[in-house]
TORKOL-4160 file (C-alpha; in steps of 0.2 Angstrom, whole numbers, padded with zeros to 4 digits, m for minus):
260
<pt num="1" X="m0047" Y="0052" Z="0110"/>
<pt num="2" X="m0029" Y="0050" Z="0104"/>
<pt num="3" X="m0016" Y="0062" Z="0107"/>
<pt num="4" X="m0013" Y="0066" Z="0088"/>
<pt num="5" X="m0022" Y="0067" Z="0074"/>
<pt num="6" X="m0017" Y="0066" Z="0054"/>
<pt num="7" X="m0021" Y="0078" Z="0040"/>
<pt num="8" X="m0020" Y="0078" Z="0022"/>
<pt num="9" X="m0014" Y="0093" Z="0015"/>
<pt num="10" X="m0013" Y="0100" Z="m0003"/>
<pt num="11" X="m0005" Y="0116" Z="m0010"/>
<pt num="12" X="m0008" Y="0124" Z="m0027"/>
<pt num="13" X="m0002" Y="0136" Z="m0038"/>
<pt num="14" X="0013" Y="0148" Z="m0033"/>
<pt num="15" X="0011" Y="0139" Z="m0012"/>
<pt num="16" X="0012" Y="0123" Z="m0022"/>
<pt num="17" X="0029" Y="0130" Z="m0031"/>
<pt num="18" X="0037" Y="0136" Z="m0016"/>
<pt num="19" X="0033" Y="0119" Z="m0008"/>
<pt num="20" X="0039" Y="0108" Z="m0021"/>
<pt num="21" X="0026" Y="0094" Z="m0021"/>
<pt num="22" X="0006" Y="0096" Z="m0021"/>
<pt num="23" X="m0002" Y="0086" Z="m0004"/>
<pt num="24" X="0009" Y="0079" Z="0010"/>
<pt num="25" X="0002" Y="0071" Z="0027"/>
<pt num="26" X="0006" Y="0081" Z="0043"/>
<pt num="27" X="0003" Y="0074" Z="0062"/>
<pt num="28" X="m0004" Y="0086" Z="0074"/>
<pt num="29" X="m0008" Y="0086" Z="0092"/>
<pt num="30" X="m0027" Y="0085" Z="0096"/>
<pt num="31" X="m0036" Y="0100" Z="0092"/>
<pt num="32" X="m0022" Y="0109" Z="0082"/>
<pt num="33" X="m0030" Y="0123" Z="0071"/>
<pt num="34" X="m0025" Y="0131" Z="0052"/>
<pt num="35" X="m0012" Y="0143" Z="0061"/>
<pt num="36" X="m0004" Y="0127" Z="0071"/>
<pt num="37" X="m0003" Y="0118" Z="0053"/>
<pt num="38" X="0004" Y="0132" Z="0044"/>
<pt num="39" X="0016" Y="0135" Z="0058"/>
<pt num="40" X="0023" Y="0119" Z="0058"/>
<pt num="41" X="0023" Y="0119" Z="0038"/>
<pt num="42" X="0034" Y="0133" Z="0038"/>
<pt num="43" X="0047" Y="0125" Z="0048"/>
<pt num="44" X="0048" Y="0111" Z="0034"/>
<pt num="45" X="0046" Y="0123" Z="0018"/>
<pt num="46" X="0056" Y="0139" Z="0024"/>
<pt num="47" X="0049" Y="0146" Z="0006"/>
<pt num="48" X="0030" Y="0145" Z="0010"/>
<pt num="49" X="0028" Y="0161" Z="0016"/>
<pt num="50" X="0037" Y="0168" Z="0002"/>
<pt num="51" X="0026" Y="0159" Z="m0009"/>
<pt num="52" X="0013" Y="0173" Z="m0010"/>
<pt num="53" X="0008" Y="0188" Z="0000"/>
<pt num="54" X="m0009" Y="0181" Z="0005"/>
<pt num="55" X="m0013" Y="0162" Z="0008"/>
<pt num="56" X="m0028" Y="0154" Z="0010"/>
<pt num="57" X="m0035" Y="0140" Z="0019"/>
<pt num="58" X="m0049" Y="0129" Z="0013"/>
<pt num="59" X="m0055" Y="0114" Z="0027"/>
<pt num="60" X="m0063" Y="0099" Z="0017"/>
<pt num="61" X="m0066" Y="0112" Z="0002"/>
<pt num="62" X="m0074" Y="0125" Z="0011"/>
<pt num="63" X="m0063" Y="0142" Z="0019"/>
<pt num="64" X="m0060" Y="0144" Z="0035"/>
<pt num="65" X="m0050" Y="0155" Z="0045"/>
<pt num="66" X="m0035" Y="0151" Z="0054"/>
<pt num="67" X="m0042" Y="0150" Z="0071"/>
<pt num="68" X="m0052" Y="0133" Z="0064"/>
<pt num="69" X="m0048" Y="0118" Z="0074"/>
<pt num="70" X="m0044" Y="0100" Z="0064"/>
<pt num="71" X="m0049" Y="0083" Z="0067"/>
<pt num="72" X="m0043" Y="0066" Z="0062"/>
<pt num="73" X="m0044" Y="0063" Z="0043"/>
<pt num="74" X="m0048" Y="0083" Z="0039"/>
<pt num="75" X="m0042" Y="0087" Z="0020"/>
<pt num="76" X="m0033" Y="0104" Z="0021"/>
<pt num="77" X="m0029" Y="0114" Z="0006"/>
<pt num="78" X="m0018" Y="0131" Z="0006"/>
<pt num="79" X="m0017" Y="0142" Z="m0010"/>
<pt num="80" X="m0015" Y="0160" Z="m0014"/>
<pt num="81" X="m0030" Y="0172" Z="m0018"/>
<pt num="82" X="m0039" Y="0169" Z="m0036"/>
<pt num="83" X="m0041" Y="0164" Z="m0054"/>
<pt num="84" X="m0126" Y="0086" Z="m0062"/>
<pt num="85" X="m0137" Y="0073" Z="m0069"/>
<pt num="86" X="m0134" Y="0077" Z="m0087"/>
<pt num="87" X="m0123" Y="0073" Z="m0100"/>
<pt num="88" X="m0115" Y="0090" Z="m0101"/>
<pt num="89" X="m0111" Y="0099" Z="m0085"/>
<pt num="90" X="m0119" Y="0117" Z="m0080"/>
<pt num="91" X="m0103" Y="0119" Z="m0070"/>
<pt num="92" X="m0086" Y="0110" Z="m0075"/>
<pt num="93" X="m0067" Y="0112" Z="m0072"/>
<pt num="94" X="m0060" Y="0104" Z="m0090"/>
<pt num="95" X="m0045" Y="0100" Z="m0098"/>
<pt num="96" X="m0053" Y="0100" Z="m0114"/>
<pt num="97" X="m0052" Y="0117" Z="m0128"/>
<pt num="98" X="m0068" Y="0127" Z="m0125"/>
<pt num="99" X="m0083" Y="0131" Z="m0139"/>
<pt num="100" X="m0093" Y="0145" Z="m0135"/>
<pt num="101" X="m0108" Y="0137" Z="m0145"/>
<pt num="102" X="m0106" Y="0121" Z="m0134"/>
<pt num="103" X="m0108" Y="0133" Z="m0118"/>
<pt num="104" X="m0122" Y="0142" Z="m0122"/>
<pt num="105" X="m0131" Y="0125" Z="m0130"/>
<pt num="106" X="m0130" Y="0120" Z="m0114"/>
<pt num="107" X="m0142" Y="0134" Z="m0108"/>
<pt num="108" X="m0153" Y="0134" Z="m0121"/>
<pt num="109" X="m0170" Y="0130" Z="m0124"/>
<pt num="110" X="m0187" Y="0134" Z="m0131"/>
<pt num="111" X="m0191" Y="0146" Z="m0118"/>
<pt num="112" X="m0174" Y="0155" Z="m0118"/>
<pt num="113" X="m0175" Y="0170" Z="m0130"/>
<pt num="114" X="m0160" Y="0177" Z="m0125"/>
<pt num="115" X="m0143" Y="0168" Z="m0120"/>
<pt num="116" X="m0131" Y="0181" Z="m0117"/>
<pt num="117" X="m0111" Y="0171" Z="m0118"/>
<pt num="118" X="m0093" Y="0179" Z="m0110"/>
<pt num="119" X="m0078" Y="0172" Z="m0117"/>
<pt num="120" X="m0061" Y="0177" Z="m0106"/>
<pt num="121" X="m0047" Y="0174" Z="m0120"/>
<pt num="122" X="m0028" Y="0171" Z="m0119"/>
<pt num="123" X="m0022" Y="0189" Z="m0123"/>
<pt num="124" X="m0003" Y="0188" Z="m0131"/>
<pt num="125" X="0004" Y="0202" Z="m0122"/>
<pt num="126" X="0001" Y="0213" Z="m0105"/>
<pt num="127" X="0002" Y="0232" Z="m0105"/>
<pt num="128" X="0010" Y="0237" Z="m0090"/>
<pt num="129" X="0000" Y="0255" Z="m0090"/>
<pt num="130" X="m0016" Y="0246" Z="m0088"/>
<pt num="131" X="m0025" Y="0242" Z="m0072"/>
<pt num="132" X="m0025" Y="0225" Z="m0075"/>
<pt num="133" X="m0006" Y="0222" Z="m0076"/>
<pt num="134" X="m0003" Y="0211" Z="m0062"/>
<pt num="135" X="0014" Y="0205" Z="m0067"/>
<pt num="136" X="0028" Y="0209" Z="m0051"/>
<pt num="137" X="0039" Y="0223" Z="m0051"/>
<pt num="138" X="0053" Y="0212" Z="m0055"/>
<pt num="139" X="0047" Y="0207" Z="m0071"/>
<pt num="140" X="0050" Y="0219" Z="m0085"/>
<pt num="141" X="0051" Y="0218" Z="m0102"/>
<pt num="142" X="0067" Y="0213" Z="m0111"/>
<pt num="143" X="0065" Y="0226" Z="m0125"/>
<pt num="144" X="0063" Y="0240" Z="m0112"/>
<pt num="145" X="0045" Y="0245" Z="m0117"/>
<pt num="146" X="0030" Y="0244" Z="m0108"/>
<pt num="147" X="0022" Y="0229" Z="m0114"/>
<pt num="148" X="0026" Y="0211" Z="m0110"/>
<pt num="149" X="0023" Y="0197" Z="m0120"/>
<pt num="150" X="0013" Y="0182" Z="m0117"/>
<pt num="151" X="0018" Y="0166" Z="m0126"/>
<pt num="152" X="0005" Y="0154" Z="m0117"/>
<pt num="153" X="m0005" Y="0154" Z="m0099"/>
<pt num="154" X="m0004" Y="0140" Z="m0087"/>
<pt num="155" X="m0021" Y="0138" Z="m0077"/>
<pt num="156" X="m0023" Y="0128" Z="m0061"/>
<pt num="157" X="m0037" Y="0123" Z="m0051"/>
<pt num="158" X="m0043" Y="0116" Z="m0036"/>
<pt num="159" X="m0056" Y="0107" Z="m0045"/>
<pt num="160" X="m0065" Y="0097" Z="m0030"/>
<pt num="161" X="m0069" Y="0116" Z="m0022"/>
<pt num="162" X="m0069" Y="0124" Z="m0039"/>
<pt num="163" X="m0085" Y="0116" Z="m0047"/>
<pt num="164" X="m0096" Y="0117" Z="m0031"/>
<pt num="165" X="m0090" Y="0136" Z="m0028"/>
<pt num="166" X="m0095" Y="0138" Z="m0049"/>
<pt num="167" X="m0113" Y="0129" Z="m0045"/>
<pt num="168" X="m0115" Y="0142" Z="m0029"/>
<pt num="169" X="m0112" Y="0155" Z="m0041"/>
<pt num="170" X="m0125" Y="0152" Z="m0054"/>
<pt num="171" X="m0136" Y="0149" Z="m0038"/>
<pt num="172" X="m0132" Y="0166" Z="m0033"/>
<pt num="173" X="m0133" Y="0174" Z="m0051"/>
<pt num="174" X="m0152" Y="0166" Z="m0051"/>
<pt num="175" X="m0157" Y="0175" Z="m0034"/>
<pt num="176" X="m0149" Y="0191" Z="m0040"/>
<pt num="177" X="m0157" Y="0192" Z="m0057"/>
<pt num="178" X="m0173" Y="0181" Z="m0055"/>
<pt num="179" X="m0177" Y="0181" Z="m0073"/>
<pt num="180" X="m0162" Y="0171" Z="m0077"/>
<pt num="181" X="m0166" Y="0155" Z="m0078"/>
<pt num="182" X="m0151" Y="0145" Z="m0084"/>
<pt num="183" X="m0132" Y="0148" Z="m0079"/>
<pt num="184" X="m0116" Y="0137" Z="m0087"/>
<pt num="185" X="m0097" Y="0142" Z="m0082"/>
<pt num="186" X="m0083" Y="0132" Z="m0089"/>
<pt num="187" X="m0066" Y="0134" Z="m0084"/>
<pt num="188" X="m0051" Y="0125" Z="m0092"/>
<pt num="189" X="m0034" Y="0122" Z="m0083"/>
<pt num="190" X="m0017" Y="0117" Z="m0090"/>
<pt num="191" X="m0008" Y="0126" Z="m0104"/>
<pt num="192" X="m0020" Y="0137" Z="m0116"/>
<pt num="193" X="m0011" Y="0145" Z="m0130"/>
<pt num="194" X="m0014" Y="0163" Z="m0136"/>
<pt num="195" X="m0032" Y="0166" Z="m0143"/>
<pt num="196" X="m0039" Y="0152" Z="m0134"/>
<pt num="197" X="m0053" Y="0154" Z="m0121"/>
<pt num="198" X="m0049" Y="0151" Z="m0103"/>
<pt num="199" X="m0065" Y="0152" Z="m0098"/>
<pt num="200" X="m0084" Y="0156" Z="m0104"/>
<pt num="201" X="m0102" Y="0159" Z="m0096"/>
<pt num="202" X="m0117" Y="0159" Z="m0103"/>
<pt num="203" X="m0133" Y="0165" Z="m0095"/>
<pt num="204" X="m0151" Y="0162" Z="m0102"/>
<pt num="205" X="m0167" Y="0171" Z="m0099"/>
<pt num="206" X="m0183" Y="0174" Z="m0108"/>
<pt num="207" X="m0177" Y="0192" Z="m0113"/>
<pt num="208" X="m0160" Y="0200" Z="m0115"/>
<pt num="209" X="m0163" Y="0212" Z="m0099"/>
<pt num="210" X="m0148" Y="0208" Z="m0084"/>
<pt num="211" X="m0141" Y="0195" Z="m0096"/>
<pt num="212" X="m0125" Y="0205" Z="m0099"/>
<pt num="213" X="m0124" Y="0211" Z="m0079"/>
<pt num="214" X="m0125" Y="0194" Z="m0075"/>
<pt num="215" X="m0109" Y="0189" Z="m0086"/>
<pt num="216" X="m0100" Y="0205" Z="m0080"/>
<pt num="217" X="m0102" Y="0200" Z="m0062"/>
<pt num="218" X="m0101" Y="0182" Z="m0064"/>
<pt num="219" X="m0083" Y="0184" Z="m0071"/>
<pt num="220" X="m0078" Y="0198" Z="m0057"/>
<pt num="221" X="m0085" Y="0184" Z="m0043"/>
<pt num="222" X="m0076" Y="0170" Z="m0051"/>
<pt num="223" X="m0061" Y="0179" Z="m0050"/>
<pt num="224" X="m0062" Y="0184" Z="m0033"/>
<pt num="225" X="m0066" Y="0168" Z="m0024"/>
<pt num="226" X="m0067" Y="0152" Z="m0035"/>
<pt num="227" X="m0048" Y="0144" Z="m0033"/>
<pt num="228" X="m0041" Y="0144" Z="m0049"/>
<pt num="229" X="m0027" Y="0152" Z="m0054"/>
<pt num="230" X="m0015" Y="0156" Z="m0069"/>
<pt num="231" X="0003" Y="0157" Z="m0072"/>
<pt num="232" X="0009" Y="0169" Z="m0086"/>
<pt num="233" X="0024" Y="0162" Z="m0097"/>
<pt num="234" X="0034" Y="0172" Z="m0108"/>
<pt num="235" X="0049" Y="0178" Z="m0116"/>
<pt num="236" X="0049" Y="0192" Z="m0103"/>
<pt num="237" X="0050" Y="0180" Z="m0088"/>
<pt num="238" X="0034" Y="0169" Z="m0078"/>
<pt num="239" X="0026" Y="0173" Z="m0064"/>
<pt num="240" X="0008" Y="0167" Z="m0055"/>
<pt num="241" X="m0005" Y="0181" Z="m0057"/>
<pt num="242" X="m0012" Y="0184" Z="m0039"/>
<pt num="243" X="m0029" Y="0194" Z="m0035"/>
<pt num="244" X="m0029" Y="0208" Z="m0021"/>
<pt num="245" X="m0034" Y="0202" Z="m0005"/>
<pt num="246" X="m0049" Y="0216" Z="m0004"/>
<pt num="247" X="m0056" Y="0205" Z="m0019"/>
<pt num="248" X="m0060" Y="0188" Z="m0007"/>
<pt num="249" X="m0073" Y="0188" Z="0007"/>
<pt num="250" X="m0064" Y="0174" Z="0015"/>
<pt num="251" X="m0051" Y="0178" Z="0029"/>
<pt num="252" X="m0033" Y="0174" Z="0025"/>
<pt num="253" X="m0025" Y="0161" Z="0037"/>
<pt num="254" X="m0005" Y="0168" Z="0031"/>
<pt num="255" X="m0001" Y="0186" Z="0026"/>
<pt num="256" X="0015" Y="0190" Z="0023"/>
<pt num="257" X="0015" Y="0208" Z="0017"/>
<pt num="258" X="0029" Y="0219" Z="0024"/>
<pt num="259" X="0016" Y="0232" Z="0034"/>
<pt num="260" X="0029" Y="0244" Z="0034"/>
């Protein structure tokens, strides 16, 4: 047994921005944990603890707690809270523009009398009075009003982890609504302009009952746990949008909120 191990480390969204790079290699003592790795990184990257109120970790593309033991060759990813066999996959992270008709066609079949499609579109403004407003307190409208202007969004994803999680979400939907026989979820990354779709979800069944509820469940669950993040960019500033800690079942490995 060697005295040290080597792990690959990846950073995403605001954590990557704080570190200044997307991936590094670290040597650690044998038996080191995710917490040990995070502590070592915080020394090298002082801005890391301020990158997000909460930091999550994935070990070999699965959420883990801070006490998870690392082994030689592991891949560890740190990120903030979150956003096959066929020619066209049912679950995909893509840089290409999304088409509602395309996603609906992926679940279409002669036995499906109902296909319900949800599309998340980029809005041109954020109402600060809305419960969905996510701007940090230091970002305020330049005109002194209550709405922030959005020029475009930038989405980032840990695709190798996100796509299997989208597929698992599809399985969960079919388990909750047995009448639903097909699900497709596509999420776009990169720069997305106002009026364009960032995510499209399609569910199909013989009849419509349950399909609307399934779409609603899918988007809420996706936003809570799938490692996808968005940055708002506009004339009033730019910021990473991070969801509430309570929405994610996984335990964070770094929690830097002031308890007071």
